[in-house]
Structure formats: structure tokens, C-alpha cells
TIRO-412578 format. One record per residue (C-alpha): residue number from 1; x, y, z. Coordinates in Angstrom, 2 decimals. Layout:
N
[atom NUM; [X; Y; Z]]
...
//
This chain:
340
[atom 1; [0.00; 0.00; 0.00]]
[atom 2; [0.97; 3.63; -0.44]]
[atom 3; [2.44; 4.95; 2.84]]
[atom 4; [3.16; 8.62; 3.46]]
[atom 5; [4.78; 10.62; 6.23]]
[atom 6; [3.65; 14.24; 6.50]]
[atom 7; [5.46; 16.72; 8.74]]
[atom 8; [3.13; 18.72; 10.96]]
[atom 9; [1.71; 21.24; 11.63]]
[atom 10; [-0.18; 22.09; 8.44]]
[atom 11; [-1.44; 25.09; 6.55]]
[atom 12; [-4.33; 24.13; 4.26]]
[atom 13; [-4.38; 25.82; 0.87]]
[atom 14; [-7.91; 26.34; -0.51]]
[atom 15; [-7.15; 28.41; -3.58]]
[atom 16; [-10.31; 30.28; -4.55]]
[atom 17; [-12.69; 27.32; -4.18]]
[atom 18; [-16.17; 28.26; -2.92]]
[atom 19; [-18.02; 24.94; -3.36]]
[atom 20; [-18.30; 22.77; -0.27]]
[atom 21; [-17.96; 19.35; -2.03]]
[atom 22; [-14.63; 20.42; -3.54]]
[atom 23; [-12.93; 21.34; -0.26]]
[atom 24; [-13.50; 17.86; 1.16]]
[atom 25; [-9.76; 17.18; 1.49]]
[atom 26; [-9.10; 20.20; 3.67]]
[atom 27; [-12.29; 19.75; 5.65]]
[atom 28; [-11.67; 16.05; 6.16]]
[atom 29; [-8.15; 16.49; 7.48]]
[atom 30; [-9.33; 19.28; 9.78]]
[atom 31; [-12.24; 17.21; 11.11]]
[atom 32; [-10.11; 14.17; 11.94]]
[atom 33; [-6.80; 15.85; 12.87]]
[atom 34; [-7.68; 19.35; 14.12]]
[atom 35; [-4.68; 19.42; 16.46]]
[atom 36; [-2.20; 19.70; 13.56]]
[atom 37; [-4.17; 22.02; 11.25]]
[atom 38; [-2.92; 25.46; 12.31]]
[atom 39; [-3.85; 27.80; 9.44]]
[atom 40; [-5.47; 28.19; 6.04]]
[atom 41; [-4.43; 30.09; 2.89]]
[atom 42; [-7.24; 31.52; 0.77]]
[atom 43; [-6.74; 33.52; -2.41]]
[atom 44; [-9.69; 35.80; -1.64]]
[atom 45; [-12.32; 36.36; 1.03]]
[atom 46; [-15.03; 34.57; -0.96]]
[atom 47; [-13.11; 31.30; -0.74]]
[atom 48; [-14.58; 28.62; 1.52]]
[atom 49; [-13.62; 29.24; 5.14]]
[atom 50; [-12.54; 26.29; 7.29]]
[atom 51; [-12.52; 28.53; 10.35]]
[atom 52; [-8.73; 28.39; 10.70]]
[atom 53; [-6.46; 31.40; 11.02]]
[atom 54; [-5.71; 32.96; 7.65]]
[atom 55; [-1.97; 33.15; 6.96]]
[atom 56; [0.31; 33.77; 4.01]]
[atom 57; [3.45; 31.74; 3.38]]
[atom 58; [5.78; 34.04; 5.29]]
[atom 59; [3.50; 34.02; 8.32]]
[atom 60; [3.20; 30.24; 8.14]]
[atom 61; [6.97; 29.78; 8.15]]
[atom 62; [7.30; 32.16; 11.11]]
[atom 63; [4.59; 30.17; 12.94]]
[atom 64; [6.59; 26.97; 12.57]]
[atom 65; [4.30; 25.33; 10.03]]
[atom 66; [6.02; 22.52; 8.14]]
[atom 67; [3.62; 21.49; 5.36]]
[atom 68; [1.19; 23.07; 2.92]]
[atom 69; [-1.71; 20.72; 2.16]]
[atom 70; [-3.66; 21.36; -1.04]]
[atom 71; [-7.13; 21.05; 0.43]]
[atom 72; [-9.26; 20.98; -2.70]]
[atom 73; [-10.32; 18.12; -4.94]]
[atom 74; [-11.54; 19.45; -8.26]]
[atom 75; [-13.09; 17.44; -11.07]]
[atom 76; [-10.17; 16.04; -13.14]]
[atom 77; [-7.72; 17.05; -10.39]]
[atom 78; [-5.90; 19.85; -12.17]]
[atom 79; [-3.72; 22.65; -10.75]]
[atom 80; [-5.04; 26.09; -11.83]]
[atom 81; [-2.41; 28.53; -13.05]]
[atom 82; [-3.32; 31.11; -10.38]]
[atom 83; [-2.21; 28.66; -7.69]]
[atom 84; [1.35; 28.46; -8.93]]
[atom 85; [2.76; 31.65; -7.33]]
[atom 86; [1.66; 30.42; -3.90]]
[atom 87; [3.00; 26.89; -4.44]]
[atom 88; [6.32; 28.20; -5.74]]
[atom 89; [6.65; 30.59; -2.80]]
[atom 90; [5.89; 27.75; -0.36]]
[atom 91; [8.47; 25.45; -1.93]]
[atom 92; [11.15; 28.15; -2.01]]
[atom 93; [10.40; 28.86; 1.66]]
[atom 94; [11.00; 25.24; 2.60]]
[atom 95; [7.41; 24.10; 3.16]]
[atom 96; [6.64; 20.56; 2.07]]
[atom 97; [3.67; 20.45; -0.31]]
[atom 98; [1.17; 17.59; -0.24]]
[atom 99; [-1.43; 17.05; -2.96]]
[atom 100; [-3.95; 14.40; -3.89]]
[atom 101; [-4.57; 15.68; -7.40]]
[atom 102; [-4.41; 13.83; -10.70]]
[atom 103; [-1.88; 16.45; -11.88]]
[atom 104; [1.25; 15.43; -10.00]]
[atom 105; [3.40; 18.06; -8.30]]
[atom 106; [6.56; 16.28; -9.43]]
[atom 107; [5.64; 16.72; -13.10]]
[atom 108; [5.85; 20.54; -12.86]]
[atom 109; [9.49; 21.50; -13.56]]
[atom 110; [9.42; 24.96; -11.96]]
[atom 111; [7.90; 23.49; -8.80]]
[atom 112; [10.54; 20.76; -8.68]]
[atom 113; [13.25; 23.42; -9.02]]
[atom 114; [11.69; 25.52; -6.27]]
[atom 115; [11.47; 22.52; -3.93]]
[atom 116; [15.13; 21.69; -4.53]]
[atom 117; [16.04; 25.31; -3.82]]
[atom 118; [14.05; 25.32; -0.58]]
[atom 119; [14.90; 21.74; 0.44]]
[atom 120; [11.18; 20.97; 0.49]]
[atom 121; [9.41; 17.72; -0.32]]
[atom 122; [6.73; 17.36; -2.99]]
[atom 123; [4.39; 14.58; -1.86]]
[atom 124; [1.92; 13.24; -4.42]]
[atom 125; [-0.64; 11.05; -2.68]]
[atom 126; [-2.48; 9.95; -5.81]]
[atom 127; [0.15; 7.48; -6.99]]
[atom 128; [-0.83; 3.79; -6.83]]
[atom 129; [1.67; 0.95; -6.31]]
[atom 130; [3.31; -0.34; -9.48]]
[atom 131; [2.91; -4.07; -8.83]]
[atom 132; [-0.90; -4.37; -8.55]]
[atom 133; [-2.22; -7.69; -9.91]]
[atom 134; [-5.41; -8.31; -11.86]]
[atom 135; [-8.15; -9.29; -9.43]]
[atom 136; [-8.61; -13.03; -8.98]]
[atom 137; [-11.94; -12.99; -7.12]]
[atom 138; [-10.82; -15.68; -4.68]]
[atom 139; [-12.36; -15.58; -1.22]]
[atom 140; [-10.04; -14.08; 1.40]]
[atom 141; [-9.97; -14.71; 5.13]]
[atom 142; [-11.26; -12.06; 7.51]]
[atom 143; [-14.31; -9.85; 7.13]]
[atom 144; [-14.89; -6.67; 5.15]]
[atom 145; [-17.31; -3.77; 5.17]]
[atom 146; [-17.51; -1.30; 2.28]]
[atom 147; [-19.23; 2.08; 2.35]]
[atom 148; [-21.19; 2.84; -0.82]]
[atom 149; [-23.05; 6.00; -1.76]]
[atom 150; [-25.95; 7.45; -3.67]]
[atom 151; [-23.38; 9.98; -4.97]]
[atom 152; [-19.84; 11.28; -4.42]]
[atom 153; [-18.75; 13.58; -1.58]]
[atom 154; [-21.55; 12.86; 0.87]]
[atom 155; [-19.96; 10.90; 3.71]]
[atom 156; [-18.43; 7.55; 2.72]]
[atom 157; [-15.04; 8.45; 4.19]]
[atom 158; [-16.49; 9.95; 7.37]]
[atom 159; [-18.80; 6.97; 7.83]]
[atom 160; [-15.89; 4.55; 7.37]]
[atom 161; [-13.74; 6.39; 9.88]]
[atom 162; [-16.56; 6.61; 12.44]]
[atom 163; [-17.42; 2.93; 12.02]]
[atom 164; [-13.76; 2.07; 12.61]]
[atom 165; [-13.67; 4.28; 15.70]]
[atom 166; [-16.87; 2.81; 17.17]]
[atom 167; [-15.88; -0.78; 16.41]]
[atom 168; [-12.52; -0.26; 18.11]]
[atom 169; [-14.36; 1.18; 21.13]]
[atom 170; [-16.35; -2.06; 21.29]]
[atom 171; [-13.15; -4.09; 21.38]]
[atom 172; [-13.46; -5.35; 17.82]]
[atom 173; [-10.44; -6.20; 15.67]]
[atom 174; [-10.68; -3.61; 12.89]]
[atom 175; [-8.70; -1.41; 10.50]]
[atom 176; [-9.66; 1.52; 8.28]]
[atom 177; [-8.57; 1.03; 4.66]]
[atom 178; [-8.24; 4.29; 2.72]]
[atom 179; [-9.01; 4.24; -1.00]]
[atom 180; [-8.89; 7.99; -1.71]]
[atom 181; [-6.44; 10.84; -1.31]]
[atom 182; [-8.02; 12.40; 1.79]]
[atom 183; [-8.36; 9.09; 3.58]]
[atom 184; [-4.72; 8.33; 2.82]]
[atom 185; [-3.66; 11.72; 4.22]]
[atom 186; [-5.70; 11.07; 7.37]]
[atom 187; [-4.56; 7.50; 7.99]]
[atom 188; [-1.08; 7.64; 6.44]]
[atom 189; [-1.57; 4.72; 4.07]]
[atom 190; [-3.86; 3.27; 1.42]]
[atom 191; [-4.31; 2.99; -2.34]]
[atom 192; [-5.81; 5.79; -4.48]]
[atom 193; [-8.24; 3.54; -6.34]]
[atom 194; [-9.30; 6.10; -8.94]]
[atom 195; [-5.72; 6.31; -10.24]]
[atom 196; [-5.41; 2.60; -10.92]]
[atom 197; [-5.61; 1.41; -14.55]]
[atom 198; [-9.06; -0.07; -15.14]]
[atom 199; [-7.99; -3.72; -15.51]]
[atom 200; [-6.32; -3.61; -12.09]]
[atom 201; [-8.94; -1.82; -9.93]]
[atom 202; [-10.39; -4.98; -8.41]]
[atom 203; [-6.86; -6.28; -7.84]]
[atom 204; [-5.97; -3.07; -6.03]]
[atom 205; [-8.95; -3.57; -3.75]]
[atom 206; [-7.74; -7.09; -3.00]]
[atom 207; [-4.30; -5.71; -2.10]]
[atom 208; [-5.95; -3.00; 0.04]]
[atom 209; [-7.77; -5.58; 2.18]]
[atom 210; [-5.68; -8.79; 2.20]]
[atom 211; [-6.20; -12.06; 4.08]]
[atom 212; [-6.60; -11.52; 7.80]]
[atom 213; [-7.73; -13.15; 11.05]]
[atom 214; [-11.23; -14.65; 11.08]]
[atom 215; [-12.54; -12.02; 13.51]]
[atom 216; [-10.81; -9.08; 11.82]]
[atom 217; [-12.81; -6.39; 9.97]]
[atom 218; [-11.46; -4.14; 7.24]]
[atom 219; [-13.58; -1.00; 6.88]]
[atom 220; [-13.02; 0.01; 3.27]]
[atom 221; [-13.57; 3.61; 2.23]]
[atom 222; [-15.93; 3.70; -0.76]]
[atom 223; [-15.45; 5.76; -3.91]]
[atom 224; [-17.81; 7.24; -6.49]]
[atom 225; [-21.29; 5.80; -6.82]]
[atom 226; [-22.68; 2.72; -8.55]]
[atom 227; [-25.11; 4.96; -10.49]]
[atom 228; [-22.61; 7.76; -11.14]]
[atom 229; [-22.25; 8.66; -14.85]]
[atom 230; [-18.57; 9.53; -14.45]]
[atom 231; [-17.22; 7.36; -11.65]]
[atom 232; [-19.30; 4.16; -11.59]]
[atom 233; [-16.45; 2.17; -13.15]]
[atom 234; [-14.23; 2.85; -10.14]]
[atom 235; [-17.09; 1.98; -7.77]]
[atom 236; [-17.78; -1.27; -9.60]]
[atom 237; [-14.14; -2.42; -9.47]]
[atom 238; [-13.76; -1.47; -5.81]]
[atom 239; [-16.92; -3.39; -4.94]]
[atom 240; [-15.83; -6.59; -6.69]]
[atom 241; [-12.30; -6.51; -5.31]]
[atom 242; [-13.41; -5.65; -1.78]]
[atom 243; [-15.63; -8.75; -1.60]]
[atom 244; [-17.59; -7.09; 1.21]]
[atom 245; [-19.49; -9.24; 3.66]]
[atom 246; [-21.35; -6.09; 4.63]]
[atom 247; [-21.95; -2.65; 3.20]]
[atom 248; [-23.37; 0.62; 4.48]]
[atom 249; [-25.20; 3.02; 2.17]]
[atom 250; [-24.28; 6.70; 2.57]]
[atom 251; [-26.69; 9.44; 1.51]]
[atom 252; [-27.17; 13.19; 1.85]]
[atom 253; [-30.66; 14.35; 2.78]]
[atom 254; [-32.28; 16.62; 0.18]]
[atom 255; [-29.63; 16.06; -2.49]]
[atom 256; [-31.63; 15.53; -5.68]]
[atom 257; [-29.06; 15.37; -8.49]]
[atom 258; [-25.55; 14.01; -8.93]]
[atom 259; [-23.04; 16.66; -7.82]]
[atom 260; [-21.67; 18.47; -10.92]]
[atom 261; [-23.90; 16.27; -13.14]]
[atom 262; [-27.23; 18.10; -12.68]]
[atom 263; [-28.97; 16.18; -15.49]]
[atom 264; [-28.69; 12.93; -13.51]]
[atom 265; [-30.99; 12.28; -10.56]]
[atom 266; [-29.84; 10.72; -7.31]]
[atom 267; [-30.84; 7.05; -7.11]]
[atom 268; [-32.90; 5.91; -4.16]]
[atom 269; [-31.24; 4.11; -1.26]]
[atom 270; [-33.24; 1.03; -2.24]]
[atom 271; [-31.89; 1.12; -5.78]]
[atom 272; [-28.32; 1.35; -4.45]]
[atom 273; [-28.88; -1.58; -2.09]]
[atom 274; [-30.34; -3.73; -4.85]]
[atom 275; [-27.66; -3.04; -7.46]]
[atom 276; [-24.79; -3.31; -4.95]]
[atom 277; [-26.00; -6.77; -3.94]]
[atom 278; [-26.51; -7.85; -7.55]]
[atom 279; [-22.97; -6.86; -8.54]]
[atom 280; [-21.30; -7.79; -5.25]]
[atom 281; [-22.65; -11.36; -5.36]]
[atom 282; [-20.13; -12.12; -8.10]]
[atom 283; [-17.30; -12.26; -5.52]]
[atom 284; [-19.26; -12.68; -2.27]]
[atom 285; [-22.60; -14.48; -2.50]]
[atom 286; [-23.43; -13.55; 1.11]]
[atom 287; [-23.08; -9.76; 0.73]]
[atom 288; [-25.68; -7.80; 2.71]]
[atom 289; [-26.53; -4.24; 3.68]]
[atom 290; [-26.15; -3.57; 7.41]]
[atom 291; [-27.04; 0.09; 7.76]]
[atom 292; [-27.57; 3.56; 6.36]]
[atom 293; [-25.49; 6.66; 7.14]]
[atom 294; [-27.06; 10.03; 6.37]]
[atom 295; [-25.45; 13.43; 6.09]]
[atom 296; [-28.33; 15.37; 7.65]]
[atom 297; [-26.69; 18.81; 7.50]]
[atom 298; [-29.37; 20.07; 5.09]]
[atom 299; [-32.17; 19.22; 7.51]]
[atom 300; [-33.52; 21.40; 10.29]]
[atom 301; [-32.75; 20.05; 13.75]]
[atom 302; [-36.39; 19.17; 14.39]]
[atom 303; [-36.58; 17.21; 11.11]]
[atom 304; [-33.57; 14.96; 11.54]]
[atom 305; [-34.93; 12.40; 14.00]]
[atom 306; [-38.12; 11.73; 12.05]]
[atom 307; [-36.22; 11.54; 8.74]]
[atom 308; [-33.83; 8.91; 10.09]]
[atom 309; [-36.68; 6.99; 11.75]]
[atom 310; [-38.64; 6.83; 8.50]]
[atom 311; [-35.64; 5.53; 6.59]]
[atom 312; [-34.93; 2.94; 9.26]]
[atom 313; [-38.51; 1.69; 9.14]]
[atom 314; [-38.58; 1.65; 5.33]]
[atom 315; [-35.46; -0.46; 4.98]]
[atom 316; [-35.52; -2.29; 8.32]]
[atom 317; [-31.96; -1.18; 8.98]]
[atom 318; [-30.26; 1.07; 11.54]]
[atom 319; [-30.04; 4.60; 10.15]]
[atom 320; [-27.78; 7.27; 11.70]]
[atom 321; [-25.99; 10.51; 11.03]]
[atom 322; [-22.46; 9.32; 11.88]]
[atom 323; [-21.19; 12.78; 12.86]]
[atom 324; [-24.09; 13.38; 15.28]]
[atom 325; [-25.19; 9.94; 16.42]]
[atom 326; [-22.05; 7.93; 15.82]]
[atom 327; [-22.46; 4.49; 14.28]]
[atom 328; [-22.97; 2.36; 17.40]]
[atom 329; [-26.43; 1.28; 16.23]]
[atom 330; [-24.92; -0.12; 13.03]]
[atom 331; [-22.06; -1.76; 14.94]]
[atom 332; [-24.56; -3.43; 17.27]]
[atom 333; [-26.47; -4.74; 14.26]]
[atom 334; [-23.24; -6.11; 12.76]]
[atom 335; [-22.43; -7.90; 16.00]]
[atom 336; [-25.86; -9.59; 15.90]]
[atom 337; [-25.25; -11.16; 12.47]]
[atom 338; [-23.55; -14.49; 11.94]]
[atom 339; [-21.40; -13.76; 8.92]]
[atom 340; [-20.29; -16.84; 6.98]]
//
């Protein structure tokens, strides 16, 4: 798996991004490691605000910050030209730069030169291992849970991390397996599944969650969406290679269309459950849904409880907002099932 070591503390660079789904890297790192996120760098005041202290590069260096994290995740993962002056200044000043973009930092000659001048590291998270095999579909020992979603950027990573936390608290033998750039930055290891050549995606998932003890659970961070017009191929490969015994559906209340694909409607939770089981049975005939995680941030506080209750009754599954309720109800349900 891809392992990284990032020097802390961090300044999170947000460019001029205003859209919440596209600052998920910065927000995710802040939510799970707030103690090492000391500042943010925004190109203008309209940029999304993480609530951190605004600093420029000089101020960050004076404050003892070691690393600039690129906290955005744009469609296609490019580096806009108006970012370059900041990145070059950071590298010249000796700040390591970490990115999870498809455009690799180390392919930009002027940035490489600046990093050499400043003795700074350029850390590209979105680089998969080079020796990934084609998936073989053979049953592996241990147990696996995969988070799947009705869309992208609605809580699969957060749900996976919270499930891992709550299962550990119950004394269960469990590990979080990161499959995306933010999860890798949070946990320090993983495989960026969406950068793997198509023929090897399911094999990468097998490498991500190898044979393990009978009572061990791998909680695998989901990617994309099985109904997503752009990313379903990644989701499909991750599902087959993960061979999940269990899966949790993640959904955002009141989201009606696929993010950045407004002509495509969000599938229902029931549709996601049905198709996930149909596809997943190819490599695990006993696959089953064990819960629903809802991002309820778009609901009024007096609406949340009834919304979750109705979903739970409709699907006969525990339904929680993992950031408010935790996932103990889902963990309890998992513990009640005799997985083969």
C-alpha cells in the first residue's frame, strides 16, 4: 500500500474554491486531525472558510508550520495557473507540499526546481503501487465492510472512519482502509483507487484488504457511486475486489441530483442496495446491507430524528448521522449477524 509521512503542523491551501464538495480534502483532514491544522491560505475572502487562522506563506513559516496541504479536490484534479505563485513561494520557503490531485506536483518543472532550492518535499498522494495484480476474485480470510453512496462527496469516508472508531471502542479487531487521497492523508496509508488502470482496480482492492484473522474487519472507504455517470467504473471495481461481507449506504438528505452532473438524478437508497448486492454477489454471495449513514446537515434540527426513523422503518436497517449519532447502532447490528 501507499504509505506517506507528513510533517506537521499544516497550513491548508484552498485556492479560490467556494463549493463545499470540492474542499473535502481540507475539511476532512481538519475534522479528523484538528490538532495539527494550524492555518489556512485563501486567495480571496469569498473562498470557503474552514474557520482556521488565515496566513500567508511568510506568516506560516514564522509560525513553525512545516507542510502546505492542497485542500481541494476538483473534477479532473488539475492545478489552476493562479495557484502556482503560492505553491512556488511555499516550496522556495522550505514548506513541504502535499497534494492528492491527478496532476502530479513532481511533473511541474518549476515546482521541482523551487522545492530543490528550498529543500522541500513534494508529496503526491495519488500514486498507486506499481505491482498491482489483476483481481482473482478468490475468497479471502477475515471480514470486510464497504461504504457505498448514492453519490460522491456525501460521507463515505467519514462513515468509514466513524465505524472504525466505534468498532474499536467495542473491542473489535478492525482497521480503516483508505481508498482515496483524503483518507490516505488522514490514515497515512492506502491505495488511491481512482488512479489505478481499469484492468487492475479490483486487484488493487484485493491488495488494500488482504487475508486476515477470522474475527478481523477491514472497513473500506468507498469511492464514487454505482449509479454515477462519471465514476461508476471505479465503484464497480472497488466493490468486486473488496468482496464485502457487509456494506453501508451513505446518503445526503435533500440532495436531488448528482453533484456536478445536474442532469442525472440521485438514485434511491433502495436502488443502491439492490444493485450493490446484484454486482457484489459475483465475488461474495453472502453480501448484505447492514445500515444507512445520512449526512443530515441540510435538515432542520427538528426534522432529523423523524427523517432517520422513516428511513430505518422503510429499509428495516439502523439509520444514523455518523457525525451526530455515531455508528454504534450499526455496529450493534453487525455484532448480531452471523457472517459466513
